[in-house]
N, C-alpha and C positions, 0 to 999 in steps of 0.2 A: 391432777390438781390444776393444770393450766386451763382446762375447760371450765373448771369451777371458778377459777380466778376471773376468767373473762365474764362469766355470768354475773359474778358479784359486782363487777364494775358497770354492767349495763343498767340503765335506768330510763324510765319514761317520764317526761315532764308534761303535765297538763296544767295550763294556766288559764284562768278566766277571772274577769273583774266583777266584783260584787258592787253594783251601783244602787243608789237609793231611788232611782227613777224607774223608767219603763223596763220590763224584763227584756225587751228586744235589744236594749243597749248592751247586754252581756255578750252579744254576738260580735261587737266591734272589737278591733284589734288595738285601738289606742288606749294607753294607760296614762291617767292624769294624776297630778299631785293629790294625795289624800285618798286615792282609790285603794280598796282592799284587793290584794293579789294573792290568789291561792295556787300553790304549786303541789302537785303530787309527785314525790320523788321515790322511785322504786329502786332502792338499794339499801343494804344493811352494812355497807362498808364503813359508814361513819356513825359515831355516837351522837347523842343529842347535843353534848357540849361542842363537838366539832361542827355540827350543823349550825348552831348559833354563831360560832366563830365565822363560818363561811358567809353568813348573811348579816354580819355585824353592821353593814352600811344601811340596813333597813330597820324599821321598828317591827319587831316580831310580835304580832298580835297573838298568835297561837302556834304552838309546835306540838303536833300530835303524832305519837308513834302508832303505826298500823302494821299489820303482819308483813306486808310487802315492802315497807319502808317508812316514809314520813309524809304527813300532810301538814304543810306550813303555810300560814297566812301572814302576809307582809303588808307594810304600808310605808310610804315615805312622803315627806313634804318638800323634797328637793327635786327639781327637774334635772334631767340629763340622763346619760347612758350609764348603766351600772352593770359590771361584769362579775359573775360569780363562777369560779372554777371548781368543778367537782370531778376529781380523778382526771380522766382523759377528756372530759367534756366541759363545755363552756356555756353558761346561760347568760344571754344578753337581754337586759330589761331596759327599755327606753321609756322614761317617764316624761310626759309632756306637761307644760303649763297651760292652763285654760286661756291665758293671755295670748299664747301663740296662735290660737284658732280664730282670733278676732280679725276681720277684714278691715284694714285701715285705709283703703283706697277712697272711701267716701267721706265727705265732711259730716260731722255730727252737728245736728241742729240743737242750739241751746234753748232754754226756756226759763222765764222768770217765775213760773208757777212753783208754789211750795209743795214739795213732795211729802207724802204721809210719813209719819214717824215709825211705822211698822218696819220698814226696810232697815232703818238705822238700828232698831233694837235687835234685829236678827244679825246684823253685821257685828254689833257689840258682843252678842253671844258667841259668834264665830271667833272673834278676836280673843275673848277670854278662853275659849276652848283651845285655840292654838297656843296661847301662853301656858296653859296648864300642861298640855302635851309637851311643850318645849322644856319646861322645868322638870317634868316627870322623867323625860328621856335623859335630861342632864343628870338627874339624880341616879338613874340606873347606870349611866356611863361612869359617873364618879365612883359608885360602889364597885363596879367591875375593875376600875383602875386601882382602887385600894386593894382589892383582892389579889390582882395580878402583882402589885407591888409587894404585898406580903409574901406571896409565893416566891418572888425573886430573892428574898432574903434567906430562904431556907436552903440547906444543902440538898444535893440530888437525892440522897438517901432519906432525909427528913421529908422532902416533898413526896417521894414514893410512898413512904409509910403513912403519911397523912392522907393521901388519896386512897390508899388501899383500905384504910380503916373506915372509910365512908361508903364504900361500894357494897351493895346488897346482893346476896346470892340469888334473890328473886328477880333481879333485874334481867330483862330479856337480852341485854347486851353485856352480861356479866363477863364472859370470856373475852369479848372484844375490848372491854375496858381494862382487864388485867393485862392484856397484850399491849395496849396503848400506854399504860403506866410504866411497863417494863421498857418499852421503846424510849420513853421520855427520860427514864433514869439512865439508860445506856448513852443516849445522846448528850445529856448534860455532864455525865461523869467522864466520858471518853471523847467528847467532841466528834461524834459520828453523826452522819445523816442517814437514818434508816427508816424514817416515817414514810409510809406509802410503799415500802418495799415488801416483797413476798418473804415468807419464812426462809426460803432457800437463799434469797438475796441478802437477808439479814445475817444469816450464818456466814456468808461469804465476806461481808464487811467486818463482822466481829472477829473473824479468823485472822484478820490483819493486825489485831491488837494483841500484843504479847501477854498482857495482864489477863486476858480472857481465854487464852488457849486451853487452860485446864477445865474450863466450864463449858466449852463448846458442845460437848456430847450431851450434858444435862440440859442445856438450853435447847438444843435441837430436838431432843425427845419431848420436852415440854411443848414446844411449838407445834410439833407434828400431832401430838395428842389433842391439843387445843384446836388446831385447824380441823381435825376430824369432826369435832362436835359443832364447829362454827359453819362448816360448809357441806356436811353430809346430809343435813336435815334431821339428824338424830339428836335430841336434846340430852344433855348430860344430867344424870341424877344428882340430887343434892349432895350426897356423900362424895361423888366424883368431883363436883365443883369445889368442895372443901379440900379434897386431896390436891387438886390443881392449885388452889389458893396457897395451901401450905408449902407445896413444892416450890412455887414461884417465890414466896417469901424467903424460904431457905436459900435458894440460889442467889438472890440479891444480897442477903445477909452475908453469905460466904464471900461473894465478890467484894463487898464492902470491907470485910475483915482483912482480906488479902491486900486490898488497895486503900487501906485507911490513910487519911491525910491528903489524898489527892482530890482535886476539885471535881 
């Protein structure tokens, strides 16, 4: 399992800039405000929701799931260095402003000649486009804030049940999401930090909680069976997925009954 864990955390990042001018510009390393940045991330360790959270400082133009991981297209209108942590690796994206590239050592010669109106029209279009993007991004951020706020008002069990009811067995990350929802429930219910830990490490942490001792064996069996299908390359049949779904739901329901009333 250790070798499988190491493989699951390895990923290859390929970034290139999609510019609207000459194709040769794609070879340059500089990234400017408004450029499209495409990253190929080879790992199935994270769900789409987790990937969106990782890149929340960017405008996510497109997030596409591919067999080996994800293909994500980003854009930002803020200059500066942005750092994204993925497992044990770190992505550093430095976004430059086009103003930084202007050489200001020479004096600019002024002119009284009237410029054509065409440039002003284009600048106006650009201004309106930026305003639209700004308000659209603000609307998305507000909607996400309201959703997160609503989730915070739910109990750990209500949050778990709500998320469980929305997951589809046809989802390629079905078992990954079931495991993630269970981790969130345990973290919120018993104030444990088990996200990012292996199944063995999770069991070790949960064994320290007296209220979970009677469920450790069931939880361990469920995690081992789920890990087999997640990391062996063998896809679980639909009836097997349903069985794992039912078992997980029963485990959490039993934990909730025994520990009813606790936060």
